[in-house]
LOZA-413805 format. One record per residue: residue number from 0; y, z, x of N, C-alpha, C, O in turn. Coordinates in pm, 1 decimal. Atoms other than C-alpha are relative to their C-alpha. Example, Ala and Ser with C-alpha at 12.3 -4.5 7.8 and 13.67 -1.06 7.14 Angstrom:
SITE  nr      n_v      n_w      n_u     ca_v     ca_w     ca_u      c_v      c_w      c_u      o_v      o_w      o_u
SITE   0   -119.0      0.0     89.0   -450.0    780.0   1230.0    120.0      0.0     90.0    118.1     66.5    193.6
SITE   1   -119.0     -6.0    -82.0   -106.0    714.0   1367.0    109.0     73.0    -77.0    219.8     89.9    -26.1
This chain:
SITE  nr      n_v      n_w      n_u     ca_v     ca_w     ca_u      c_v      c_w      c_u      o_v      o_w      o_u
SITE   0    110.5    -88.5    -30.0  21702.9  16811.9   8597.6    -80.0    -58.7    117.0   -117.4   -176.0    114.8
SITE   1     75.1     46.4   -116.5  21522.8  16787.3   8930.2   -149.7      8.3    -25.7   -199.0    100.4    -90.8
SITE   2    145.6     -0.6      9.0  21157.7  16698.2   8948.0    -54.7     53.1    131.2      8.7     40.0    235.9
SITE   3     57.6    -56.5   -121.3  20929.7  16866.7   9194.3   -131.0    -66.8     36.4   -208.7   -106.4    -50.5
SITE   4    121.3     48.9    -60.5  20654.6  16739.2   9419.3    -56.0   -123.6    -67.3     17.1   -221.3    -83.4
SITE   5     65.2    122.6     45.3  20409.2  16492.4   9267.1     40.6    -42.8   -140.2    -13.9   -140.7   -191.3
SITE   6    -42.2     38.0    134.1  20584.8  16480.6   8929.0     80.7   -129.8     -0.8     94.9   -191.8   -106.1
SITE   7    -76.6    123.3     -7.8  20794.3  16185.9   9048.7    -95.4   -115.8     26.6   -163.5   -118.5    129.1
SITE   8     93.0    112.0    -11.7  20601.1  15862.6   8994.7     58.2   -111.9     85.7    178.2   -115.9    112.8
SITE   9    -44.3    116.7    -76.5  20616.1  15543.7   9198.8    104.1    -79.0    -78.3    204.0   -123.4    -21.6
SITE  10    -94.6     75.4     81.9  20792.1  15371.5   8909.1    135.5     68.2     -8.0    238.5      0.8     -7.0
SITE  11   -126.8    -73.0      5.0  21056.1  15645.3   8888.3     76.8    -15.1    131.0    199.0    -30.2    130.8
SITE  12    -65.1     16.9   -130.1  21126.6  15617.5   9259.5     60.0   -139.8     10.0    176.2   -155.1     47.6
SITE  13    -49.6    138.8     -5.8  21158.3  15238.1   9242.0    116.1    -21.4    -96.0    213.2    -89.4    -62.8
SITE  14   -106.7     15.3     98.4  21370.8  15259.5   8928.6    130.4     60.2     52.3    236.3     -1.3     40.5
SITE  15   -121.1    -62.8    -54.1  21614.7  15501.8   9092.4     56.4    -82.2    116.3    177.6   -100.7    126.7
SITE  16    -45.4     83.7   -110.8  21629.0  15287.2   9405.8     69.9   -125.0    -53.6    175.1   -164.5     -3.2
SITE  17    -55.4    122.7     56.8  21696.6  14979.1   9195.2    133.6     25.8    -69.3    226.8    -53.3    -55.0
SITE  18   -126.9    -32.7     65.7  21967.2  15146.9   8985.8    111.0     21.1    102.5    222.8    -26.9     83.9
SITE  19    -99.2    -20.2   -106.4  22147.0  15259.0   9301.7     35.2   -131.6     67.2    151.3   -156.9     99.4
SITE  20    -21.5    128.2    -66.2  22103.3  14916.2   9455.9     87.1    -91.9    -84.2    171.9   -163.5    -31.0
SITE  21    -81.9     83.8     87.7  22251.6  14742.2   9152.8    146.0     44.1      8.2    235.7    -40.2      7.0
SITE  22   -136.7    -49.1    -19.5  22559.3  14965.7   9188.7     59.3    -56.2    128.6    178.9    -84.7    135.4
SITE  23    -47.4     49.8   -129.3  22582.2  14843.8   9547.8     46.6   -144.9     -8.2    127.8   -188.0     73.6
SITE  24    -40.5    140.0     13.8  22619.7  14483.6   9429.2    148.2    -12.4    -33.9    208.1   -117.7    -11.7
SITE  25   -141.2      2.2     36.9  22968.5  14574.9   9305.0     92.1     41.2    114.9    214.2     36.0    100.6
SITE  26    -80.8    -42.6   -115.0  23085.1  14699.3   9647.8     57.5   -122.4     69.7    -10.0   -223.9     87.2
SITE  27    -67.1    106.5    -74.8  23336.0  14482.3   9831.7     34.4     51.2    139.6     50.9    171.4    160.5
SITE  28    -28.1    -35.9   -139.2  23408.7  14478.9  10203.6    125.7     85.8     12.0    129.1    180.0     91.2
SITE  29   -126.1    -73.1     -8.4  23763.1  14606.2  10146.3     -8.1    140.8    -59.5     86.4    218.5    -45.7
SITE  30     16.3   -135.3     53.6  23628.5  14916.1   9967.8    -14.0    103.8    110.8      4.7    223.1     86.9
SITE  31      8.8    -89.9   -114.7  23573.1  15065.5  10313.1   -123.4     88.2      2.3   -123.5    192.4     67.8
SITE  32    123.0    -78.3     -0.8  23221.8  15192.1  10245.9    -91.6    -48.6    111.5    -93.7   -167.3    144.2
SITE  33     88.3     30.6   -112.1  22966.8  15205.1  10527.3   -143.7     37.1    -34.2   -170.1    140.7    -95.1
SITE  34    143.4    -30.3     10.1  22588.7  15186.6  10523.2    -35.4     84.1    121.2    -12.5     42.1    234.6
SITE  35     33.0    -89.2   -111.1  22464.7  15478.1  10732.8   -149.6      1.5     31.3   -192.9     65.7    127.0
SITE  36    141.9     14.3    -28.5  22094.4  15394.2  10711.5    -21.1   -108.7    103.1     75.0   -159.9    160.7
SITE  37     30.2    105.8    -95.9  21920.3  15144.7  10933.7     16.9   -136.7    -66.0     17.8   -148.4   -188.6
SITE  38     -6.2    136.5     51.8  21956.7  14769.8  10898.2   -129.6    -33.0    -72.7   -127.5   -100.3   -175.7
SITE  39    128.8     22.3     66.6  21586.4  14761.2  10811.3     -2.1     61.5   -139.5    -56.5      2.1   -232.6
SITE  40     -7.4    -62.7    131.3  21650.5  15003.7  10525.4     77.8    -87.4    -97.3     37.7   -104.1   -212.5
SITE  41    -82.5     84.2     86.8  21921.6  14776.8  10387.8    -73.8   -129.4    -35.9    -64.2   -177.4   -148.8
SITE  42     79.5    119.9     27.9  21695.9  14472.4  10418.8   -108.9     33.0   -102.1   -132.1    -44.3   -195.0
SITE  43    104.6    -40.0     93.5  21415.9  14659.1  10239.9     56.7     20.3   -140.9     -4.8    -20.5   -239.4
SITE  44    -64.1    -20.4    129.0  21652.0  14762.0   9961.1     44.6   -133.5    -59.9     32.9   -154.7   -180.6
SITE  45    -38.8    134.2     45.8  21785.7  14406.0   9938.5   -120.0    -73.4    -58.0   -108.2   -144.2   -158.0
SITE  46    121.7     66.4     48.5  21429.5  14283.6   9894.9    -38.1     51.9   -138.4    -81.2    -25.5   -223.9
SITE  47     28.5    -57.8    130.8  21378.1  14521.6   9603.7     91.7    -61.7   -106.4     46.3    -95.5   -215.7
SITE  48    -94.6     62.8     93.1  21692.9  14382.6   9436.4    -39.9   -145.2    -23.9    -44.4   -191.4   -137.9
SITE  49     34.5    142.6      9.3  21589.9  14024.3   9510.5   -123.9    -20.3    -87.0   -127.5   -109.6   -171.7
SITE  50    122.9     10.6     79.9  21240.9  14078.0   9365.7     26.3     23.8   -148.5    -41.3    -33.6   -233.9
SITE  51    -29.7    -32.5    139.8  21394.4  14218.4   9047.3     71.9   -114.0    -71.6     71.9   -120.3   -194.5
SITE  52    -75.2    110.2     59.9  21602.8  13904.0   8993.0    138.2     39.3    -49.2    202.5    -37.8   -120.4
SITE  53   -128.7    -48.4     48.3  21916.7  14110.7   8932.3    120.3    -49.7     79.7    234.1    -32.9     36.1
SITE  54   -111.7     48.7    -82.7  22125.3  13952.3   9209.2     31.0   -144.0    -39.7    -44.0   -236.5     -8.7
SITE  55    -42.0    130.7     47.7  22309.4  13661.4   9053.2    125.0    -41.2     77.9    220.2     36.0     90.3
SITE  56   -113.2     51.0    -77.0  22545.7  13447.6   9259.5    113.4    -46.5    -89.6    101.3    -46.3   -212.1
SITE  57   -117.5     47.6     73.9  22886.3  13313.9   9157.8    -28.4   -126.1    -79.9     43.4   -158.2   -174.5
SITE  58     36.4    122.7     71.7  22717.0  12994.2   9044.5    -90.0     28.9   -120.9   -131.6    -63.2   -191.0
SITE  59     83.4    -37.7    113.4  22514.0  13188.4   8786.5   -148.9     -7.1     26.9   -229.8     21.6    -61.3
SITE  60    140.9     10.2    -37.6  22187.4  13132.9   8972.7    -42.1    122.5     81.3     41.7    186.8    144.6
SITE  61     46.5   -111.2    -84.0  21970.0  13398.8   9136.5     31.7    -26.8    147.2     15.2   -138.6    196.1
SITE  62    -30.8     13.5   -143.0  22078.0  13461.8   9495.7   -129.1    -12.7     79.7   -233.0     40.8     41.0
SITE  63    113.0      1.8    -91.3  21843.7  13376.5   9777.2     -5.5    135.0     70.6     93.9    207.4     76.1
SITE  64     15.1   -126.6    -72.1  21707.2  13670.5   9973.2     97.9      6.8    116.4    163.6    109.0    136.0
SITE  65    -88.9      2.3   -117.0  21904.4  13568.5  10283.2    146.0     17.3    -42.2    220.7     89.9     23.3
SITE  66   -138.2    -12.8     47.6  22229.7  13533.3  10085.4     28.0    142.0    -47.6    136.5    195.3    -24.0
SITE  67    -16.1   -137.0     48.2  22177.8  13872.9   9923.5     15.0     97.1    116.8    102.9    183.3    115.8
SITE  68     -9.1    -87.2   -118.2  22116.3  14042.9  10258.4    137.3    -18.7     66.0    202.9     79.0    102.2
SITE  69   -129.9     27.2    -61.7  22425.8  13872.8  10401.3    113.9     63.2    -77.1    205.0    121.0    -17.9
SITE  70   -104.9    -56.7     84.8  22639.9  13982.1  10108.3      6.3    152.3     12.9    114.5    208.5     30.2
SITE  71      2.0   -146.1    -11.5  22529.8  14346.9  10124.5     40.3     45.8    140.2    110.1    146.1    155.3
SITE  72    -37.7    -36.0   -136.8  22564.2  14356.0  10503.1    151.8     -9.6     18.5    213.1     80.0     76.4
SITE  73   -146.2     15.1     -9.5  22921.7  14224.4  10482.7     70.5    112.2    -75.3    163.1    174.3    -22.9
SITE  74    -65.0   -100.6     84.1  23013.4  14462.9  10200.9     -7.6    139.7     60.3     83.4    220.7     42.7
SITE  75     23.1   -134.8    -53.1  22874.0  14765.0  10385.2     17.6      8.6    151.5    -22.5    106.7    214.2
SITE  76    -36.3      1.1   -142.3  22988.9  14667.8  10737.4   -120.0     20.3     91.9   -118.7    104.6    181.5
SITE  77    122.6     -3.4    -80.5  22643.5  14612.3  10885.1    -18.1   -137.8     62.1      3.4   -239.4     -4.1
SITE  78     29.5    128.2    -62.4  22556.5  14342.6  11136.1   -123.3    -58.9    -67.5   -228.4      4.9    -74.7
SITE  79    106.6     64.4     76.3  22341.2  14098.1  10943.4   -108.2    -53.4     93.9    -77.6   -120.0    192.8
SITE  80    107.4     55.8    -83.2  21999.6  14018.2  11089.4     -4.6   -152.0    -16.7     22.6   -204.9   -124.5
SITE  81      6.8    147.0      5.3  21953.7  13650.9  11175.1   -111.5    -48.0    -91.1    -98.8   -152.1   -155.5
SITE  82    113.5     39.8     81.7  21620.1  13637.9  10996.7    -48.1    118.8    -84.7   -141.0    189.4    -45.5
SITE  83     39.8   -113.8     83.8  21595.5  13892.4  10712.1   -146.3     -4.1    -43.5   -208.4    100.6    -62.3
SITE  84    140.7     10.9     39.9  21253.4  13757.7  10612.6    -91.0     56.8    108.1   -189.8    123.5     77.4
SITE  85     79.2    -55.8   -110.0  21115.9  13844.5  10957.1     11.5    152.5      2.3    -86.6    222.0     29.1
SITE  86    -17.2   -145.7      6.0  21264.0  14194.4  10925.3    -88.0     57.1   -110.7   -154.3    159.0    -91.2
SITE  87     82.3    -46.7    112.2  21092.9  14233.3  10587.3   -148.3     -7.0     34.9   -224.3     83.2     -0.4
SITE  88    140.4     10.3    -42.8  20762.7  14111.5  10732.9    -36.3    113.1     95.8   -145.7    168.9     86.9
SITE  89     23.6   -112.1    -91.8  20793.2  14370.9  11011.5    -13.3    131.4    -76.6    -96.5    215.6    -42.8
SITE  90      8.1   -121.3     81.8  20853.5  14640.3  10750.7   -137.1      8.8    -66.5   -199.2    115.1    -67.2
SITE  91    130.4      2.6     67.7  20539.6  14537.5  10561.8   -116.1     27.0     95.2   -219.1     80.7     54.6
SITE  92    109.0    -11.8    -97.3  20331.7  14539.0  10881.0      7.8    126.1     85.1    -61.6    135.9    186.3
SITE  93    -12.7   -123.0    -77.4  20433.3  14883.0  11005.5   -131.9     75.0      6.8   -211.6     74.5    -87.0
SITE  94    119.8    -83.0    -15.2  20161.7  15105.3  11141.5     15.8    131.1    -76.5    -83.1    192.5   -116.5
SITE  95    -27.7   -123.9     73.2  20327.7  15402.0  10972.2     65.3    -35.3   -133.4    188.1    -40.9   -141.1
SITE  96    -58.9     40.5    127.8  20375.2  15302.7  10608.3     89.3    106.8    -62.2    175.3     75.2   -144.3
SITE  97    -84.1   -105.3     56.3  20529.0  15641.6  10528.2    142.7     -2.2     54.6    227.0     76.3     11.3
SITE  98   -137.0     12.7    -49.6  20835.6  15537.3  10727.0     80.4    -97.3    -85.5    200.0   -115.1    -62.4
SITE  99    -69.6     93.7     87.8  20922.0  15283.2  10455.8    104.2     74.4    -83.3     87.7    192.2   -115.2
SITE 100   -109.9    -59.2     76.0  21242.0  15346.8  10262.7    -48.1     59.8   -131.5     -5.7    169.1   -169.2
SITE 101     48.5    -50.9    128.8  21058.7  15388.1   9933.5    -70.1    135.0     16.9    -50.7    225.5    -64.3
SITE 102     70.5   -126.4    -23.4  20838.7  15663.0  10076.2     98.1    111.7     34.6     82.0    225.2    -10.4
SITE 103    -99.9   -102.2    -33.2  21138.0  15844.7  10223.6     81.2     40.4   -122.1    116.7    157.3   -137.2
SITE 104    -70.5    -32.6    124.4  21319.4  15821.4   9889.6    -84.8     90.7    -88.0    -33.8    185.0   -148.6
SITE 105     91.7    -84.2     77.4  21014.0  15967.5   9717.4      3.2    143.4     53.4      8.0    238.9    -24.2
SITE 106     -5.3   -133.8    -60.1  21019.9  16259.0   9961.9    129.7     70.7    -36.2    128.0    187.8    -74.2
SITE 107   -128.8    -60.9     34.3  21390.3  16321.0   9902.7      5.6     41.8   -147.2     62.7    145.4   -181.1
SITE 108     -2.1    -30.4    143.2  21338.5  16312.1   9526.3    -95.2    113.0    -36.0    -59.6    201.8   -113.5
SITE 109    102.3    -95.0     42.6  21021.5  16517.6   9502.7      8.0    134.3     70.9     -9.7    238.7      8.2
SITE 110     -1.0   -125.6    -74.8  21056.5  16775.8   9776.5    138.3     63.8      3.3    152.0    185.5     -9.3
SITE 111   -135.0    -53.2    -14.4  21433.5  16808.5   9811.4     83.9     -9.3   -126.8    197.3     38.4   -129.6
SITE 112    -71.4      5.8    126.4  21533.5  16731.7   9452.0    121.0    -92.5     -1.1    206.4    -80.7    -89.0
SITE 113   -112.0     94.8     -5.5  21775.1  16453.5   9551.5    -19.3   -104.5   -109.2   -117.0   -179.3   -107.0
SITE 114     14.7     92.0    112.7  21833.1  16251.5   9234.8     35.5   -144.4     35.0    -17.0   -237.4    -26.2
SITE 115    -46.3    134.1    -36.6  22003.4  15953.6   9403.8     -9.2    -19.8    151.9     93.5    -24.5    219.7
SITE 116     15.9      2.8   -146.0  21857.3  15919.4   9755.0     69.3   -117.4     69.7    116.2   -101.6    182.4
SITE 117    -64.4    115.4    -63.1  21998.7  15571.3   9825.1    149.0     26.7     20.5    207.1    -14.6    120.8
SITE 118   -144.0    -25.1     -8.1  22351.1  15690.8   9760.3     37.0     92.7    115.8    153.5     99.3    155.0
SITE 119    -27.6    -84.4   -116.5  22318.1  15938.8  10047.2     14.3    -83.6    126.7     54.2    -31.6    230.9
SITE 120     -6.7     88.7   -116.3  22306.9  15637.1  10282.3    129.0    -81.3      4.2    140.6   -175.9     82.1
SITE 121   -128.1     69.8      3.7  22660.7  15522.9  10199.4    110.1    103.2     16.5    109.9    206.3    -50.7
SITE 122   -110.2    -93.2    -21.1  22975.7  15691.5  10327.0    130.9    -75.9     16.7    132.6   -198.0     31.8
SITE 123   -132.8     59.3    -19.3  23347.6  15630.9  10360.1     34.8    -15.4    147.0    112.6   -103.9    182.6
SITE 124    -25.9     14.3   -142.9  23353.3  15684.4  10735.2   -114.3     57.5     81.0   -202.3    124.4     26.8
SITE 125    109.9    -39.2    -88.4  23130.2  15755.2  11033.3    -20.6    151.1      5.4   -132.6    196.4     29.3
SITE 126     11.7   -145.5    -10.8  23203.1  16130.9  11027.8    -68.7     65.3   -119.6   -109.4    181.3   -112.7
SITE 127     58.7    -55.9    120.4  23062.9  16178.1  10679.2   -126.8    -74.6    -37.2   -140.2   -121.5   -150.3
SITE 128    117.6     84.9     17.9  22726.4  16007.1  10716.6    -83.8     33.7   -121.6   -144.0    -57.2   -178.8
SITE 129     86.6    -34.4    112.9  22548.4  16198.4  10439.6     79.2     25.3   -129.2     21.3     69.2   -228.6
SITE 130    -80.5    -24.8    120.7  22837.2  16222.0  10189.6    -31.0   -104.4   -106.7    -31.3   -224.3    -78.8
SITE 131     28.2     90.9    109.7  22752.6  16071.5   9853.8    130.2    -64.6    -45.1    232.7      2.4    -57.6
SITE 132   -119.2     71.3     40.0  22997.2  15805.6   9744.7    -10.4    -51.8   -142.5     81.1    -30.8   -222.1
SITE 133     10.4     65.7    130.5  22870.4  15623.0   9439.0    -26.5     98.9   -111.1    -37.9     59.7   -227.3
């Protein structure tokens, strides 16, 4: 069931973003999936995962933010930023806060009824940029 306008809360938006992001942790480079959003979007989503503590490395310990960004960038065929923390700081300091990924996801969920907005940013090839995969 789709929610409309202001009925979608901040927690619901974050929860949906996080659920989609956790699915992304299972993606491997050989799966052939591509991130069609911006690198900043992927860094912002990585930060949400990192803050949640859900990204666990092969050693059983929580992944560092930089390692998590690197892993997702490799898996989704995105050039990894040299300093993901600086990218995240730039995101936080934007003059237009409504350009943040979370705000855009809220818009997609509330106005357009998109239940899984993050999944629209992953495709199998460049020609199908908005095709849902997960």
